[in-house]
C-alpha positions, -999 to 999 in steps of 0.1 A, spaced: 181 23 373 199 55 363 228 36 348 204 13 329 186 43 314 220 57 303 229 25 285 194 23 268 197 60 258 232 54 243 220 23 224 189 41 211 210 71 199 235 49 182 207 30 166 191 62 153 224 74 139 233 40 122 197 37 109 198 71 93 232 64 77 218 32 61 186 50 51 205 77 32 236 58 20 230 21 24 255 -3 38 280 -20 15 269 -36 -17 242 -59 -2 221 -33 16 208 -4 -4 194 29 8 157 35 14 150 44 -23 160 8 -33 132 -7 -12 104 20 -13 75 13 -36 63 44 -54 28 51 -65 16 63 -99 21 100 -91 57 94 -82 68 65 -104 49 73 -136 25 51 -154 -11 52 -166 -45 54 -151 -78 49 -168 -114 54 -157 -139 29 -171 -177 33 -171 -201 4 -169 -226 3 -198 -256 -10 -179 -291 -1 -168 -288 -18 -134 -295 3 -104 -294 1 -66 -281 -31 -50 -279 -48 -84 -255 -21 -97 -234 -23 -65 -230 -60 -68 -222 -58 -105 -195 -32 -99 -180 -52 -71 -178 -82 -95 -163 -61 -122 -137 -47 -98 -127 -82 -87 -123 -94 -123 -102 -64 -133 -80 -68 -102 -72 -104 -113 -63 -92 -148 -42 -63 -135 -23 -87 -113 -16 -109 -143 2 -79 -160 30 -82 -135 30 -46 -125 38 -34 -90 13 -17 -67 -17 -15 -91 -48 1 -77 -84 -8 -88 -112 11 -71 -148 20 -76 -156 56 -83 -191 69 -78 -217 43 -87 -208 30 -121 -171 37 -127 -139 18 -121 -106 36 -117 -74 16 -125 -39 29 -117 -10 11 -132 24 24 -119 53 15 -142 31 6 -172 50 15 -204 24 6 -230 -8 24 -220 -29 11 -250 -19 -25 -244 -26 -23 -207 -60 -7 -212 -70 -33 -238 -60 -61 -215 -81 -46 -187 -112 -39 -207 -115 -71 -227 -147 -90 -221 -128 -123 -224 -159 -143 -232 -144 -178 -237 -166 -206 -252 -161 -241 -264 -185 -249 -293 -191 -280 -313 -199 -281 -350 -236 -283 -344 -235 -250 -325 -238 -263 -290 -218 -244 -264 -201 -271 -243 -188 -248 -216 -175 -212 -211 -148 -194 -192 -166 -197 -158 -159 -235 -160 -121 -229 -163 -103 -234 -130 -68 -225 -142 -49 -217 -174 -12 -217 -181 13 -222 -208 36 -250 -219 59 -258 -248 46 -277 -278 55 -314 -280 78 -306 -309 93 -277 -290 85 -253 -318 59 -232 -301 36 -229 -272 2 -241 -261 -23 -229 -235 -32 -255 -209 -66 -255 -193 -81 -271 -163 -118 -273 -158 -140 -275 -127 -161 -306 -122 -191 -293 -143 -168 -283 -171 -148 -316 -170 -180 -336 -173 -194 -315 -201 -162 -316 -221 -159 -354 -217 -195 -359 -228 -189 -337 -259 -158 -355 -269 -177 -388 -266 -203 -376 -290 -177 -366 -315 -159 -399 -313 -192 -417 -317 -200 -397 -348 -231 -381 -331 -223 -346 -343 -225 -335 -380 -202 -310 -398 -213 -274 -403 -206 -266 -439 -218 -230 -436 -188 -221 -414 -165 -248 -427 -163 -267 -394 -156 -304 -394 -177 -327 -373 -147 -339 -353 -136 -304 -341 -143 -281 -312 -141 -244 -318 -125 -224 -290 -139 -189 -293 -127 -158 -275 -148 -127 -278 -167 -142 -308 -134 -149 -325 -122 -185 -332 -87 -187 -317 -83 -224 -321 -101 -252 -339 -86 -285 -327 -97 -319 -338 -108 -346 -314 -97 -382 -320 -103 -396 -285 -124 -391 -255 -108 -364 -233 -115 -369 -196 -98 -358 -164 -108 -321 -167 -77 -310 -186 -70 -300 -222 -48 -277 -241 -54 -250 -268 -30 -254 -298 -24 -228 -324 3 -205 -337 11 -191 -302 43 -174 -292 53 -173 -256 39 -138 -252 6 -145 -270 1 -178 -250 8 -160 -217 -17 -132 -226 -44 -156 -235 -39 -176 -203 -40 -144 -183 -73 -134 -198 -88 -168 -192 -76 -168 -156 -91 -133 -151 -125 -145 -162 -152 -127 -181 -163 -92 -172 -200 -92 -160 -206 -59 -179 -193 -40 -209 -170 -11 -201 -162 21 -220 -132 42 -215 -141 77 -203 -107 91 -191 -71 82 -196 -40 99 -183 -3 90 -187 21 102 -160 57 103 -174 85 90 -151 102 124 -153 71 142 -140 69 116 -112 105 119 -102 102 157 -102 72 154 -78 91 131 -56 121 154 -55 100 184 -46 81 164 -19 113 151 -4 127 187 -4 96 200 12 97 173 39 133 180 46 127 217 50 97 210 72 117 187 94 146 212 96 124 241 107 107 219 133 140 207 147 153 243 149 122 257 165 121 230 192 157 239 202 151 276 202 118 275 222 124 246 245 162 245 249 175 212 262 140 197 262 139 205 225 170 183 220 151 154 235 122 161 212 145 162 182 160 128 190 124 114 193 115 130 160 145 115 143 135 81 157 99 87 145 109 95 109 133 66 107 108 40 120 81 55 98 100 51 65 111 15 72 77 4 84 63 16 51 89 -7 34 81 -36 58 43 -34 52 50 -31 15 29 1 14 29 23 -16 43 59 -12 23 85 -29 21 123 -28 -9 122 -4 11 97 17 40 121 19 15 148 30 1 125 56 37 118 69 44 156 72 11 161 89 19 135 116 53 151 123 33 181 136 12 157 157 44 141 171 56 176 180 23 183 197 28 154 220 62 168 231 48 203 235 21 190 259 48 172 280 70 202 281 41 225 291 32 201 320 68 201 332 70 239 332 37 240 351 51 216 378 83 237 381 63 269 386 43 251 413 75 246 432 87 212 420 123 204 412 132 197 376 136 160 383 102 157 401 85 180 376 97 159 347 83 127 362 50 142 372 46 164 342 50 133 319 23 114 338 -1 143 336 5 147 299 2 110 290 -37 109 292 -41 140 271 -17 128 244 -34 94 241 -69 109 240 -60 134 213 -42 108 191 -70 82 195 -95 107 179 -71 111 150 -69 73 146 -107 71 145 -107 97 117 -80 77 98 -101 45 101 -131 63 87 -111 77 58 -98 42 50 -131 25 52 -151 50 31 -124 65 9 -108 52 -22 -75 55 -41 -53 83 -29 -76 89 1 -69 54 14 -32 60 10 -34 91 30 -54 73 57 -28 45 60 1 70 64 -20 91 89 -28 61 111 8 47 110 22 82 119 -2 86 147 7 53 163 44 61 160 40 96 173 24 82 205 53 58 209 81 83 204 67 112 223 58 91 254 88 67 255 118 81 236 113 117 247 106 107 283 138 85 284 161 115 275 141 140 296 146 118 327 183 115 321 187 153 315 167 161 346 191 141 367 221 158 354 236 185 377 246 208 348 217 205 324 189 197 349 183 233 357 156 259 350 180 277 326 186 247 304 149 238 305 140 272 292 121 282 323 122 318 334 104 323 367 98 353 390 123 356 418 98 345 445 88 314 426 124 306 419 133 308 456 104 286 464 115 260 439 151 263 453 139 257 488 119 227 477 150 213 460 170 218 491 144 200 512 144 171 488 182 168 490 181 170 528 157 141 529 
């Protein structure tokens, strides 16, 4: 068992060293360092955020439902912009906060978000055939002559039936022209936000629930229209109340300062553990190195977004991970002072500390869950990093630290009171020495 622990300890240590080398410098041309994979939030990457207020008299449950619907529509639109890690959250009772990391054109992004996108298909006699809610999907395609683009539409069953019935009436000459607006009887006006964007003519019955919008579309304009149609119509008008643009330079400065602060914090913790707890501090430092390594790559694996509050949460959980080690070390010292040998004290001290560590960390997890459920925006980001760090701190302090402590306690040179930083009165030391001799005799 002792030899097996040695092998595991060596493998773990080599894994930590290799992992940190890859994290900092990458590996060859195919594997980059951690910066190549980490997703940065608005405060680190730069971009734009806007706060929109709903223009409505709704209150209570009606307002809550309305804001949830608005949030859902805006999320769809934001996702169509192709930005990474956008955040759409409800602030207060009637406001929506939208964060767009990496957005270069703030005005364009805000206009795309706040458009009402009221899409209607209207015949010459003024009848509305269907609207955007009847559109299942929208996309783009090349024109038949290859000179431009069209927007393709697919209707739901209700919209498909209504559109087919309308085209039948047009083909059967049951609709008259509207001279006031200059609309021919055989056309269908496609109106977006009360503006006619296309006025195609109908020469045959169109069934099957599919059609296309033709016009002078470029690839960009066709894609933008399709995105608006897919996003749907906002259930309420919104007005812009606050806008802020975070430049990438400011974001990178914040990231550099935060990384520096984290590095200094880690360095101080590593040094203090060695100075106060001697050889036990070395075991704790190895566990902390494993903790930080796993923490960073789990953020990448979960595709989580790193923000300034997230970095704060990470630094906070470092202290929690250290707390777990301190509890273990205190229990070991208590056992030694009670006359146990280093080896026995390490084993029993660990078992005594385990319940306390888990109890304290579970309460932190509960707080993290509450923050995530009831918070928004940066608060949720902080909650995620807090919960992740708490779970990892339990793992590293109870398993990694214990692995190295057991090996050290079995070593004849380092498994002594001196190396464990234990200074006992002479009588207590003699008692522990006698207990050690008895254990050897047995």
